[in-house]
C-alpha positions in Angstrom: 64.9 128.7 115.5 64.5 132.2 114.8 67.8 133.1 116.9 70.0 131.2 114.0 68.1 132.9 111.4 69.6 136.5 112.8 72.4 134.9 112.9 73.4 134.2 109.7 71.6 137.3 108.2 74.2 138.9 110.6 77.1 136.6 109.1 76.6 138.1 105.5 75.7 141.5 106.0 79.0 142.1 108.1 82.5 141.3 106.7 83.4 139.5 110.0 85.2 136.3 109.8 87.5 134.6 112.0 88.8 132.3 108.9 92.7 134.1 109.3 92.6 133.2 113.2 91.5 129.6 112.3 94.2 129.0 110.5 96.5 130.0 111.9 95.7 127.7 114.7 94.9 125.0 112.1 98.8 125.4 111.3 100.4 125.6 114.9 98.0 122.3 115.3 100.5 120.7 112.9 103.1 121.7 114.0 102.7 120.5 117.2 102.2 116.6 115.8 104.8 117.7 114.1 106.9 118.3 116.6 105.9 116.0 118.6 109.2 114.5 121.2 110.6 118.0 121.1 112.0 118.7 124.4 112.9 122.8 124.0 109.3 124.7 124.1 111.6 128.2 123.7 112.2 126.3 120.3 108.7 125.2 119.7 108.0 129.0 120.1 110.1 130.3 117.9 108.9 127.7 114.9 105.7 128.5 115.0 106.7 132.9 115.7 108.6 132.1 112.1 105.6 130.4 110.3 103.4 133.2 110.5 105.6 135.9 109.7 107.2 134.3 106.7 103.9 134.3 105.3 103.9 137.8 105.6 107.4 138.4 104.5 106.8 135.8 101.2 109.5 133.5 102.6 109.3 129.7 102.6 111.3 128.3 105.5 111.1 123.8 105.1 
């Protein structure tokens, strides 16, 4: 029980979070579900990379 309290206090003390990475993983999983049946892994990989890149440069790809 004491270990969990220390971990919680550490999470409040330090400003680190893995939320950004979890968001990327979630978007990739959604794209994977939507791309079920695609034959080319390279196209799927490119779609994931473009989706993450477009967020940084402010372009919306449909």
